[in-house]
KOLSETI-713810 format. One record per residue (C-alpha): residue number from 1; residue in one letter; x, y, z. Coordinates in pm, 1 decimal. Each point is the difference from the previous one (the first is absolute). Example, Ala and Ser with C-alpha at 12.3 -4.5 7.8 and 13.67 -1.06 7.14 Angstrom:
<sites>
{site 1; "a"; {1230.0; -450.0; 780.0}}
{site 2; "s"; {137.0; 344.0; -66.0}}
</sites>
This chain:
<sites>
{site 1; "m"; {-2279.3; -2930.4; 2348.2}}
{site 2; "e"; {355.1; 33.2; 125.6}}
{site 3; "s"; {117.4; -206.0; 295.3}}
{site 4; "l"; {247.9; 59.6; 278.1}}
{site 5; "f"; {250.6; -207.5; -197.2}}
{site 6; "d"; {-34.9; 237.1; -295.6}}
{site 7; "d"; {87.5; 293.4; 227.3}}
{site 8; "m"; {299.3; -187.0; 142.0}}
{site 9; "e"; {129.4; -88.8; -347.6}}
{site 10; "r"; {-37.8; 360.1; -113.1}}
{site 11; "e"; {190.3; 121.7; 304.8}}
{site 12; "e"; {285.6; -242.7; -61.7}}
{site 13; "r"; {25.0; 105.0; -365.2}}
{site 14; "l"; {6.8; 364.2; 105.7}}
{site 15; "k"; {291.4; -62.9; 237.9}}
{site 16; "a"; {206.7; -136.5; -289.5}}
{site 17; "a"; {-99.3; 283.2; -236.3}}
{site 18; "p"; {234.5; 290.4; -89.1}}
{site 19; "l"; {-10.0; 304.6; 223.2}}
{site 20; "a"; {-191.2; 206.0; -258.1}}
{site 21; "v"; {-279.6; -260.0; -2.8}}
{site 22; "r"; {-11.3; -32.0; 379.5}}
{site 23; "m"; {-26.5; 377.1; 37.9}}
{site 24; "r"; {-291.4; 52.9; -234.7}}
{site 25; "p"; {-255.2; 235.7; 157.3}}
{site 26; "r"; {-309.7; -159.0; 152.4}}
{site 27; "t"; {-212.7; 313.7; 15.7}}
{site 28; "l"; {-25.9; 329.2; -184.3}}
{site 29; "d"; {161.1; 172.5; 298.9}}
{site 30; "e"; {310.7; -216.5; -47.9}}
{site 31; "v"; {41.5; 103.9; -364.5}}
{site 32; "v"; {304.9; 226.7; -23.4}}
{site 33; "g"; {-27.3; 296.7; -237.7}}
{site 34; "q"; {-254.2; 17.2; -283.3}}
{site 35; "r"; {-203.6; 270.4; 173.6}}
{site 36; "e"; {-159.5; 112.9; -325.7}}
{site 37; "a"; {-90.4; -355.5; -97.8}}
{site 38; "c"; {-135.3; -134.2; 328.2}}
{site 39; "g"; {45.3; 264.6; 269.3}}
{site 40; "e"; {-274.9; 153.9; 208.4}}
{site 41; "g"; {-277.4; 139.1; -219.3}}
{site 42; "s"; {116.3; -177.7; -315.8}}
{site 43; "w"; {-250.8; -179.5; -221.8}}
{site 44; "l"; {167.1; -337.2; 46.6}}
{site 45; "r"; {13.4; 15.9; 378.8}}
{site 46; "t"; {-362.1; 113.3; 18.5}}
{site 47; "v"; {-137.9; -280.3; -216.6}}
{site 48; "i"; {213.5; -261.6; 177.6}}
{site 49; "e"; {-118.2; 113.5; 343.0}}
{site 50; "n"; {-362.1; 7.4; -120.3}}
{site 51; "d"; {41.8; -339.1; -173.5}}
{site 52; "r"; {-117.0; 160.7; -325.8}}
{site 53; "l"; {302.3; -82.3; -213.6}}
{site 54; "s"; {-35.9; 1.7; -378.8}}
{site 55; "s"; {248.4; -127.9; -257.5}}
{site 56; "l"; {333.3; 179.0; -2.6}}
{site 57; "i"; {349.0; -10.3; -149.8}}
{site 58; "l"; {292.8; 66.7; 233.8}}
{site 59; "f"; {273.1; 160.6; -208.9}}
{site 60; "g"; {347.3; 85.0; 123.6}}
{site 61; "p"; {369.5; -91.4; 7.0}}
{site 62; "a"; {126.7; -319.6; 157.7}}
{site 63; "g"; {16.6; -0.6; 377.6}}
{site 64; "t"; {-263.1; 267.0; 59.8}}
{site 65; "g"; {-255.3; -229.4; 164.4}}
{site 66; "k"; {-243.5; -111.3; -270.9}}
{site 67; "t"; {-17.4; -363.1; 112.6}}
{site 68; "s"; {8.6; 102.8; 365.5}}
{site 69; "l"; {-292.1; 234.5; -53.2}}
{site 70; "a"; {-192.3; -275.7; -175.8}}
{site 71; "r"; {53.2; -225.3; 302.4}}
{site 72; "v"; {-113.7; 275.1; 234.9}}
{site 73; "i"; {-318.5; 18.1; -205.5}}
{site 74; "a"; {-37.1; -375.1; 42.1}}
{site 75; "q"; {30.3; 34.5; 377.7}}
{site 76; "r"; {-240.5; 292.7; 24.3}}
{site 77; "t"; {-274.3; -95.2; -242.7}}
{site 78; "q"; {-279.8; -249.1; 49.9}}
{site 79; "a"; {53.1; -143.3; -350.2}}
{site 80; "v"; {183.3; -321.5; -84.2}}
{site 81; "f"; {352.9; 76.6; -125.5}}
{site 82; "v"; {152.6; -211.3; -277.8}}
{site 83; "e"; {326.1; 60.4; -180.8}}
{site 84; "v"; {123.4; -75.1; -352.3}}
{site 85; "s"; {346.7; 96.6; -122.0}}
{site 86; "a"; {20.5; 109.9; -361.3}}
{site 87; "i"; {352.4; -142.5; -18.3}}
{site 88; "g"; {-114.0; -362.2; 1.9}}
{site 89; "g"; {-378.0; 38.1; -13.1}}
{site 90; "t"; {-215.9; -103.1; -294.1}}
{site 91; "v"; {-347.3; 70.4; -135.7}}
{site 92; "s"; {-107.6; -331.8; 157.7}}
{site 93; "d"; {110.5; 128.4; 341.5}}
{site 94; "l"; {-203.2; 317.4; -47.4}}
{site 95; "r"; {-309.2; -186.8; -113.9}}
{site 96; "r"; {26.2; -240.5; 293.1}}
{site 97; "e"; {12.1; 285.0; 249.8}}
{site 98; "i"; {-282.3; 187.7; -173.1}}
{site 99; "t"; {-219.4; -312.2; 4.8}}
{site 100; "a"; {71.9; -49.7; 370.0}}
{site 101; "a"; {-80.8; 366.4; 64.5}}
{site 102; "e"; {-333.6; -35.0; -181.5}}
{site 103; "t"; {-85.4; -300.2; 218.4}}
{site 104; "r"; {87.5; 184.5; 322.7}}
{site 105; "l"; {-199.7; 302.5; -102.7}}
{site 106; "g"; {-303.1; -202.0; -107.3}}
{site 107; "r"; {-14.0; -239.7; 293.8}}
{site 108; "e"; {133.6; 205.8; 289.3}}
{site 109; "g"; {-10.1; 360.2; -119.8}}
{site 110; "q"; {376.4; 5.7; 60.2}}
{site 111; "r"; {204.6; 240.2; -211.1}}
{site 112; "t"; {344.0; -90.5; -138.8}}
{site 113; "i"; {307.7; 220.7; -34.8}}
{site 114; "l"; {219.9; -130.4; -281.1}}
{site 115; "f"; {356.6; 124.6; 40.1}}
{site 116; "i"; {215.1; -23.9; -313.9}}
{site 117; "d"; {366.2; 81.1; 52.6}}
{site 118; "e"; {196.0; 126.3; -302.3}}
{site 119; "i"; {-326.0; 37.4; -192.7}}
{site 120; "h"; {184.8; 165.3; -290.1}}
{site 121; "r"; {150.8; -340.9; -79.7}}
{site 122; "f"; {-341.2; -129.6; -104.6}}
{site 123; "n"; {-56.4; 60.8; -370.1}}
{site 124; "r"; {-310.3; 175.4; -135.3}}
{site 125; "a"; {-194.5; -321.9; -49.6}}
{site 126; "q"; {72.8; -113.8; 356.1}}
{site 127; "q"; {-103.9; 338.4; 137.3}}
{site 128; "d"; {-322.6; -17.6; -201.8}}
{site 129; "t"; {-91.4; -315.2; 194.4}}
{site 130; "l"; {-53.8; 223.3; 303.8}}
{site 131; "l"; {-229.6; 256.1; -160.9}}
{site 132; "h"; {-340.8; -158.8; 56.6}}
{site 133; "a"; {80.1; -110.8; 354.9}}
{site 134; "v"; {124.9; 348.2; 94.4}}
{site 135; "e"; {-288.9; 182.1; -169.8}}
{site 136; "s"; {-265.8; -223.3; 158.3}}
{site 137; "g"; {159.1; 19.7; 344.4}}
{site 138; "v"; {72.5; -372.6; 23.8}}
{site 139; "v"; {356.2; 91.3; 101.2}}
{site 140; "i"; {163.2; 314.6; 130.2}}
{site 141; "l"; {325.7; 24.9; -191.1}}
{site 142; "v"; {311.7; 123.2; 175.5}}
{site 143; "g"; {281.9; 7.4; -254.6}}
{site 144; "a"; {360.6; 91.6; 78.9}}
{site 145; "t"; {244.8; 122.9; -261.5}}
{site 146; "t"; {332.6; 179.0; -24.6}}
{site 147; "e"; {-85.3; 111.9; -354.9}}
{site 148; "n"; {-223.3; 286.4; -103.7}}
{site 149; "p"; {-348.3; -156.6; -7.4}}
{site 150; "f"; {-117.3; 248.4; -263.0}}
{site 151; "f"; {238.1; -175.7; -239.2}}
{site 152; "e"; {3.3; -354.3; 136.7}}
{site 153; "v"; {-360.0; -65.9; 111.3}}
{site 154; "n"; {-300.7; -25.8; -231.2}}
{site 155; "s"; {-190.0; 326.8; -21.5}}
{site 156; "a"; {-326.3; -189.3; 55.5}}
{site 157; "l"; {137.4; -142.1; 325.1}}
{site 158; "l"; {140.4; 337.3; 103.7}}
{site 159; "s"; {-337.2; 167.5; -51.9}}
{site 160; "r"; {-145.0; -241.9; 256.6}}
{site 161; "s"; {277.5; 58.6; 254.8}}
{site 162; "r"; {152.7; 276.6; 205.4}}
{site 163; "v"; {375.1; 54.9; -46.8}}
{site 164; "v"; {184.5; 69.3; 325.8}}
{site 165; "e"; {361.0; 108.8; -42.9}}
{site 166; "l"; {263.4; -77.4; 261.7}}
{site 167; "s"; {331.5; 183.7; 12.0}}
{site 168; "y"; {352.6; -68.2; 121.0}}
{site 169; "l"; {41.7; 30.8; 375.5}}
{site 170; "a"; {177.4; 303.9; 139.2}}
{site 171; "d"; {328.9; -58.4; 181.0}}
{site 172; "d"; {-157.5; 55.2; 342.2}}
{site 173; "e"; {-273.1; -250.9; -87.6}}
{site 174; "v"; {260.9; -260.3; -97.2}}
{site 175; "g"; {171.1; 74.0; 331.9}}
{site 176; "e"; {-329.2; -57.4; 180.3}}
{site 177; "l"; {-29.1; -341.7; -166.0}}
{site 178; "l"; {351.7; -90.2; 115.1}}
{site 179; "d"; {-62.7; 110.6; 358.6}}
{site 180; "r"; {-322.8; -196.8; 12.8}}
{site 181; "a"; {163.6; -314.3; -140.1}}
{site 182; "l"; {284.8; 22.0; 253.2}}
{site 183; "a"; {-238.0; 13.0; 296.2}}
{site 184; "d"; {-302.6; -203.3; -108.7}}
{site 185; "e"; {-49.1; -359.8; 117.9}}
{site 186; "r"; {-71.5; -97.6; -360.2}}
{site 187; "g"; {330.2; 156.2; -101.0}}
{site 188; "l"; {338.0; 3.6; 173.6}}
{site 189; "r"; {-153.5; 12.0; 350.2}}
{site 190; "g"; {237.2; 261.2; 139.0}}
{site 191; "l"; {300.8; -231.8; -36.2}}
{site 192; "f"; {180.1; 233.4; -244.7}}
{site 193; "r"; {67.1; 370.9; -25.0}}
{site 194; "l"; {94.6; 205.6; -303.6}}
{site 195; "e"; {295.0; 232.6; 27.9}}
{site 196; "p"; {-91.4; 344.6; -138.3}}
{site 197; "d"; {222.2; -27.5; -308.9}}
{site 198; "a"; {-139.3; -349.0; -68.3}}
{site 199; "r"; {-353.2; 135.8; 22.5}}
{site 200; "d"; {90.2; 281.1; -239.7}}
{site 201; "a"; {156.4; -249.1; -240.0}}
{site 202; "i"; {-311.9; -218.2; -9.8}}
{site 203; "v"; {-225.7; 300.9; -55.6}}
{site 204; "l"; {225.2; 118.0; -282.4}}
{site 205; "l"; {14.8; -343.8; -162.7}}
{site 206; "a"; {-377.2; -45.3; 25.2}}
{site 207; "g"; {-80.1; 306.6; -208.0}}
{site 208; "g"; {-356.8; 10.5; 134.1}}
{site 209; "d"; {-56.7; -377.1; -34.6}}
{site 210; "g"; {-122.6; -131.7; 334.8}}
{site 211; "r"; {41.1; -366.7; -89.9}}
{site 212; "s"; {358.6; 62.0; -112.5}}
{site 213; "a"; {78.3; 173.6; 330.9}}
{site 214; "l"; {-134.9; -289.0; 206.7}}
{site 215; "t"; {177.6; -255.4; -219.0}}
{site 216; "t"; {331.4; 182.3; 47.5}}
{site 217; "l"; {-56.7; 14.6; 376.6}}
{site 218; "d"; {-79.9; -371.7; -1.2}}
{site 219; "l"; {318.4; -84.4; -192.9}}
{site 220; "a"; {220.0; 226.4; 212.9}}
{site 221; "s"; {-137.9; -147.1; 324.7}}
{site 222; "g"; {112.5; -342.5; -120.1}}
{site 223; "m"; {361.9; 112.7; 21.5}}
{site 224; "t"; {3.2; 6.3; 378.5}}
{site 225; "a"; {-146.8; -213.3; 276.6}}
{site 226; "p"; {-315.5; 129.4; 171.9}}
{site 227; "g"; {59.4; 183.5; 323.6}}
{site 228; "e"; {-230.3; 39.7; 297.4}}
{site 229; "p"; {-279.8; 254.4; 47.7}}
{site 230; "d"; {218.8; 189.6; 248.3}}
{site 231; "a"; {317.6; -45.0; -211.9}}
{site 232; "p"; {-100.1; -19.0; -367.6}}
{site 233; "s"; {262.0; -84.1; -262.6}}
{site 234; "a"; {114.8; 294.1; -211.1}}
{site 235; "i"; {-57.4; 3.3; -374.7}}
{site 236; "t"; {271.2; 215.7; -156.3}}
{site 237; "a"; {27.0; 179.4; -332.7}}
{site 238; "a"; {268.9; -250.8; -101.1}}
{site 239; "m"; {-250.7; -282.4; 51.1}}
{site 240; "v"; {-256.9; 181.6; -213.2}}
{site 241; "t"; {257.2; 46.8; -277.0}}
{site 242; "a"; {106.8; -363.3; 17.0}}
{site 243; "a"; {-360.7; -118.3; -9.1}}
{site 244; "t"; {-87.5; 213.0; -303.7}}
{site 245; "p"; {320.5; 61.4; -199.9}}
{site 246; "h"; {-186.2; 120.4; -309.1}}
{site 247; "r"; {-276.0; 256.0; 4.6}}
{site 248; "a"; {-276.2; -82.6; -249.3}}
{site 249; "l"; {-196.8; 311.6; -85.9}}
{site 250; "p"; {-333.2; -67.5; -172.6}}
{site 251; "y"; {9.4; 22.5; -377.3}}
{site 252; "d"; {-224.4; -169.3; -255.1}}
{site 253; "k"; {114.8; 34.3; -358.5}}
{site 254; "n"; {-351.1; -19.7; -142.9}}
{site 255; "k"; {-222.4; 170.9; 256.6}}
{site 256; "d"; {-58.1; 324.8; 189.6}}
{site 257; "m"; {342.5; 22.2; 165.1}}
{site 258; "h"; {162.8; -27.6; -341.9}}
{site 259; "y"; {-194.9; 302.8; -124.4}}
{site 260; "d"; {38.5; 198.0; 323.1}}
{site 261; "v"; {378.6; -34.7; 6.6}}
{site 262; "i"; {54.7; 76.7; -368.9}}
{site 263; "s"; {-228.5; 302.5; 43.2}}
{site 264; "a"; {209.7; 121.0; 294.0}}
{site 265; "f"; {317.9; -57.4; -204.2}}
{site 266; "i"; {-123.2; 204.2; -296.8}}
{site 267; "k"; {-131.7; 281.1; 220.1}}
{site 268; "s"; {330.8; 14.2; 188.5}}
{site 269; "m"; {194.5; 47.1; -325.7}}
{site 270; "r"; {-256.4; 257.3; -115.8}}
{site 271; "g"; {39.5; 176.6; 333.7}}
{site 272; "s"; {380.1; 14.0; -41.9}}
{site 273; "d"; {72.1; -212.7; 309.6}}
{site 274; "p"; {282.8; -244.2; -83.5}}
{site 275; "d"; {0.3; -155.3; 348.8}}
{site 276; "a"; {-368.9; -89.7; -19.2}}
{site 277; "a"; {47.1; -127.2; -356.1}}
{site 278; "l"; {280.8; -230.3; 117.6}}
{site 279; "y"; {-205.5; -126.0; 293.8}}
{site 280; "w"; {-301.1; -96.9; -212.1}}
{site 281; "l"; {233.3; -146.0; -262.5}}
{site 282; "a"; {158.8; -214.1; 272.4}}
{site 283; "r"; {-345.6; -114.5; 115.8}}
{site 284; "m"; {-76.4; -120.8; -352.0}}
{site 285; "i"; {337.7; -167.1; -48.3}}
{site 286; "e"; {-24.3; -176.9; 335.9}}
{site 287; "g"; {-354.5; -108.9; -85.1}}
{site 288; "g"; {120.8; -165.2; -319.7}}
{site 289; "e"; {-160.2; 247.5; -239.5}}
{site 290; "d"; {84.1; -47.0; -367.9}}
{site 291; "p"; {283.8; 248.5; -71.7}}
{site 292; "k"; {-139.1; 58.8; -351.0}}
{site 293; "f"; {-329.8; 115.0; 152.5}}
{site 294; "i"; {186.8; 252.8; 216.3}}
{site 295; "a"; {208.7; 119.1; -295.9}}
{site 296; "r"; {-306.3; 33.6; -225.2}}
{site 297; "r"; {-160.5; 232.0; 252.6}}
{site 298; "m"; {318.2; 209.2; 9.4}}
{site 299; "v"; {-4.3; 28.1; -380.3}}
{site 300; "i"; {-355.5; 133.3; 26.5}}
{site 301; "a"; {94.2; 239.7; 282.0}}
{site 302; "a"; {294.7; 129.7; -202.2}}
{site 303; "s"; {-242.4; 146.9; -255.4}}
{site 304; "e"; {-300.8; 58.0; 224.8}}
{site 305; "d"; {171.7; 180.5; 286.4}}
{site 306; "v"; {341.7; 112.8; -129.8}}
{site 307; "g"; {-69.2; 41.1; -369.2}}
{site 308; "n"; {203.3; 257.3; -186.2}}
{site 309; "a"; {113.4; 170.7; 317.4}}
{site 310; "d"; {273.4; -266.4; -33.1}}
{site 311; "p"; {-23.0; -204.3; -322.0}}
{site 312; "q"; {284.6; -221.2; 125.2}}
{site 313; "a"; {-238.0; -149.8; 257.7}}
{site 314; "l"; {-172.4; -211.3; -264.0}}
{site 315; "l"; {335.1; -135.1; -116.1}}
{site 316; "v"; {104.0; -84.0; 357.1}}
{site 317; "a"; {-329.6; -175.2; 72.8}}
{site 318; "s"; {15.0; -191.2; -328.7}}
{site 319; "a"; {354.3; -110.9; 80.0}}
{site 320; "a"; {-121.2; -120.9; 342.5}}
{site 321; "f"; {-272.1; -202.4; -170.2}}
{site 322; "r"; {255.7; -156.8; -230.5}}
{site 323; "a"; {224.2; -79.8; 296.3}}
{site 324; "a"; {-290.8; -163.3; 185.1}}
{site 325; "e"; {-72.9; -202.5; -312.4}}
{site 326; "v"; {350.7; -133.1; -65.7}}
{site 327; "i"; {155.6; -2.9; 348.7}}
{site 328; "g"; {-277.6; -68.4; 249.6}}
{site 329; "y"; {31.9; -26.8; 376.2}}
{site 330; "p"; {201.3; 51.9; 208.3}}
{site 331; "e"; {227.0; 228.3; -204.2}}
{site 332; "c"; {-273.2; 195.4; -179.1}}
{site 333; "r"; {-109.5; 142.2; 335.2}}
{site 334; "i"; {288.6; 246.9; -44.2}}
{site 335; "n"; {-119.0; 102.8; -346.2}}
{site 336; "l"; {-353.9; 46.2; 129.3}}
{site 337; "a"; {127.8; 204.2; 294.3}}
{site 338; "q"; {209.6; 224.0; -227.5}}
{site 339; "a"; {-297.7; 69.5; -224.4}}
{site 340; "a"; {-235.0; 59.2; 295.2}}
{site 341; "i"; {239.5; 253.1; 152.6}}
{site 342; "y"; {46.5; 172.9; -337.6}}
{site 343; "l"; {-375.4; 33.1; -50.0}}
{site 344; "a"; {-47.2; 127.0; 355.1}}
{site 345; "l"; {271.5; 266.1; -38.5}}
{site 346; "a"; {-92.8; 105.0; -355.4}}
{site 347; "p"; {-194.2; 323.3; -62.3}}
{site 348; "k"; {-368.8; -76.8; -48.8}}
{site 349; "s"; {-246.3; 74.0; -278.1}}
{site 350; "n"; {-328.8; -169.1; -84.7}}
{site 351; "a"; {-41.6; 212.5; -313.2}}
{site 352; "a"; {38.2; -301.3; -231.9}}
{site 353; "e"; {-276.3; -198.7; 168.8}}
{site 354; "a"; {-228.0; 300.8; 45.8}}
{site 355; "g"; {60.4; 109.5; -358.1}}
{site 356; "i"; {-82.6; -331.4; -167.9}}
{site 357; "d"; {-303.9; -52.9; 223.0}}
{site 358; "a"; {-133.2; 345.2; -87.5}}
{site 359; "a"; {61.4; -62.6; -371.1}}
{site 360; "l"; {-174.8; -339.1; 18.7}}
{site 361; "a"; {-297.7; 158.3; 173.4}}
{site 362; "e"; {-22.6; 258.4; -279.8}}
{site 363; "v"; {22.0; -266.7; -270.1}}
{site 364; "r"; {-265.0; -215.6; 166.4}}
{site 365; "k"; {-247.7; 272.8; 92.0}}
{site 366; "g"; {78.2; 297.2; -223.5}}
{site 367; "p"; {-106.0; 59.9; -358.7}}
{site 368; "a"; {173.6; -169.4; -293.8}}
{site 369; "r"; {253.4; 270.0; -82.1}}
{site 370; "r"; {154.8; 25.7; -348.1}}
{site 371; "v"; {372.7; -12.8; -66.9}}
{site 372; "p"; {108.6; 352.9; -106.1}}
{site 373; "d"; {45.5; 5.9; -379.6}}
{site 374; "h"; {365.5; 102.1; 9.8}}
{site 375; "l"; {80.5; -310.6; 213.4}}
{site 376; "r"; {-176.6; -251.3; -222.9}}
{site 377; "d"; {186.0; -262.3; -204.5}}
{site 378; "r"; {115.3; 129.3; -339.8}}
{site 379; "h"; {3.3; -332.1; -187.2}}
{site 380; "r"; {-340.1; 37.9; -163.1}}
{site 381; "p"; {-148.4; 196.1; -291.7}}
{site 382; "g"; {-112.2; 350.7; 89.8}}
{site 383; "s"; {237.9; 32.7; 294.4}}
{site 384; "e"; {147.2; 317.1; -150.5}}
{site 385; "s"; {-307.9; 185.4; 126.6}}
{site 386; "y"; {64.4; -96.6; 363.2}}
{site 387; "g"; {197.1; 312.6; 79.7}}
{site 388; "t"; {363.2; 48.8; 94.6}}
{site 389; "y"; {172.0; -218.2; 254.5}}
{site 390; "r"; {291.3; 186.2; 156.8}}
{site 391; "y"; {293.7; -239.1; 51.8}}
{site 392; "p"; {150.6; 86.8; 344.1}}
{site 393; "h"; {355.6; -99.2; -94.8}}
{site 394; "s"; {1.1; 269.7; -266.7}}
{site 395; "y"; {-19.2; 266.1; 269.0}}
{site 396; "p"; {253.5; 124.4; 256.7}}
{site 397; "g"; {-24.7; -194.8; 324.1}}
{site 398; "g"; {-196.1; -278.9; -172.6}}
{site 399; "w"; {-331.8; 158.3; 90.0}}
{site 400; "v"; {-266.5; 207.3; -175.3}}
{site 401; "a"; {-345.3; 113.5; 113.9}}
{site 402; "q"; {-259.8; -234.6; -146.4}}
{site 403; "r"; {-328.1; -161.0; 111.3}}
{site 404; "y"; {25.6; -370.2; 75.5}}
{site 405; "l"; {-312.5; -49.3; 207.0}}
{site 406; "p"; {-343.1; -31.5; -164.6}}
{site 407; "e"; {-227.1; 302.6; 9.4}}
{site 408; "g"; {-162.0; 43.0; 339.9}}
{site 409; "l"; {303.5; -113.5; 198.0}}
{site 410; "e"; {283.5; 223.1; 115.4}}
{site 411; "r"; {354.4; -49.9; 125.9}}
{site 412; "g"; {-0.9; -91.8; 369.3}}
{site 413; "t"; {-327.2; -189.1; -17.4}}
{site 414; "f"; {166.3; -329.1; 85.7}}
{site 415; "f"; {365.3; 48.9; 91.5}}
{site 416; "q"; {45.4; 187.9; 327.5}}
{site 417; "p"; {373.9; -13.1; 72.0}}
{site 418; "t"; {151.9; 41.2; 342.5}}
{site 419; "e"; {294.7; 227.6; 65.9}}
{site 420; "r"; {208.2; -290.0; 131.6}}
{site 421; "g"; {305.6; -170.3; -146.7}}
{site 422; "w"; {58.2; -51.2; -369.6}}
{site 423; "e"; {-366.2; 64.6; -76.4}}
{site 424; "g"; {11.8; 345.5; 155.0}}
{site 425; "y"; {327.1; 81.2; -174.3}}
{site 426; "r"; {-124.6; -115.3; -342.0}}
{site 427; "t"; {-335.0; 175.7; 38.2}}
{site 428; "d"; {179.0; 327.5; 71.9}}
{site 429; "a"; {239.7; -57.3; -291.1}}
{site 430; "a"; {-287.9; -76.5; -240.0}}
{site 431; "r"; {-177.9; 313.6; 115.7}}
{site 432; "r"; {312.0; 208.2; -68.8}}
{site 433; "d"; {38.5; -161.4; -344.3}}
{site 434; "r"; {-357.8; 83.6; -89.8}}
{site 435; "a"; {41.8; 358.0; 116.7}}
{site 436; "s"; {309.9; 54.7; -216.0}}
{site 437; "g"; {-96.2; -211.1; -301.7}}
{site 438; "p"; {-197.9; 96.1; -315.0}}
{site 439; "q"; {-369.4; 45.8; 63.6}}
</sites>
């Protein structure tokens, strides 16, 4: 049982805590944003209010309120709340808490909520330690993760939990957090005010991350002495800039953000938008992405999305890969940018990809078709009966009508050219050659 001294110690620790910690919501009504996750009528809010919580995984970007929501659950529920961090936690820690939960449940009928922050950092074996306790109801698991749980959490554990996804805060929601922190007694107690351009700067820097916004406000407020409630000190945009000289956008080279940004980069080049391609390229460069990874994806895009509409695209992309390989950062950013712009501006054709995929599907699922006799190798006895092969170079224009496909397949089955760029020009030229050549 906690004593008055425990409450006093907790209060003193809270006073010394960063602003983002002091301003954590205490009730569901104080949670900013996340209406789909825990707003009125949501599953999570309903089961919390009815004290019928089952195991769940809170999944979302940093600063969206996963830990805060877990603490709100702790305040609202009648269960005992214990916390283990996957960063420094061990299997022994998990087993100790599970044993204690079994004792509470058996002796007092008291349920236990086990909160595991950064649960994706536990390996598969560590996660397996939780299975029996979660399945039997000894503990109610609340896991928090910034990584996609469908990739990072055991499927057996997922099947016993509900995944609740949290999203980045909207700009007005970040602004609401700032206003609350400026006025609240737990926060800056009305002793500071944000100038409008300073407020805008913090919202922009936060990028939907509530913790980042409060941390920036905390740092900027340290650059001036507190005022009085009737004459609060001004926090200016210059103070915000000085407090956070470098903006750190989220980027994880091995996880979801890595795949989301490279996907946006490829789709921007495919969509012929050089500005968007440069932006997503800059996001990857700033995030420390391997330049060879970026260049490899451009080599693929050169054939997949540009193809023979501009055959030079493959050469440009390959040259960018070579530059990334032998030069590296920071100079190869220019080579990557040149190639990205070229691919974005190039005429587009996916005929090469579509053609080979259609041909592969035919080979894998169609009948075993014979090579036409006149195309077969002549270096074997009896080949004189194979029929006449017409050598194209012996004819005007280097072309002569002749079947090359096996029986049952016709020209145009696989290759569907566009009318764009070199591909369109050469397709028209080949059609003219066939029309005027020997049949």
